[in-house]
Structure formats: structure tokens, C-alpha cells
C-alpha angles and dihedrals in degrees: 000000000000124000090244091057090050091050090049091053093049091047093050096049092046095047095039091050090052092046093050093049095050108030111021121077114211122181111288093235096060140072120215119195128183104224104178147343130217118194121194118244092251090051093233098111135042130185117204120196118213129197112206125192124224095031094222089077095055097101092046092050094048090052092049091047091049091053093049097047097086092056089049092050090052091052091046091050091052091050097046129050102213133127093240135037109198120250102240124222123187126217134175116254108226096176093109092050090051091048090052091052092050091047091051091050092050090050090048092052090050091050090050091050092051090049090053093049 
């Protein structure tokens, strides 16, 4: 990964976080966090992973994010002077869910070991 790509990723997550906090209205009962960004090597595409709590608002928050992305891209284009502004795609970050499953399995193994001893 080039330094320019890394800088683009950092810029997008910083600017998008600020944009979401100031200009996008998510349901009051939920928390949306941008967890990471991956920009393609040609800087034309970016994937942004969101973490949504509680999970029941995931679909709603993805829809809201998708609607707001064009306005964000316009603001980013005005701020930057580059040939391309990446086309942004949102995905749900399931890392925490996977970590919870692994943690539960570890706890289960520990309980099974204590039952054996």
C-alpha cells in the first residue's frame, strides 16, 4: 500500500466521521462508528466499515449512510484538489461479533476443563 493511499484512508475516515457527526441524523437510540476504510490502489473506490449498536438499526443506518454519501463526496471534492474522489461503499463491520464468538468458545473450553478436573 502506498503512502498516498494510506493518507487518503486517514483523510476519508476523519472527514466522514466529522460529516456524520455534524450533518447526518441517525436514529437517537443507536451509535454508529466508522471502524476502518480501505481505498483501492487507483484511488477510485473506498470501502468504509461501520459498527452499529444496537444491531437492529444496522439496515437503517446503512440506508441513511448511502443517501448521505453523495453530499459527503461533494464536500470532499471541494476540499481536495485531486482528479478522483473515491466512490464510497459501506459495509457492516462484524469484527466485534466474531471476537465475541471466539471469547465465548474460549470460556466454554475453560468451563469444560474445570468440569473435567
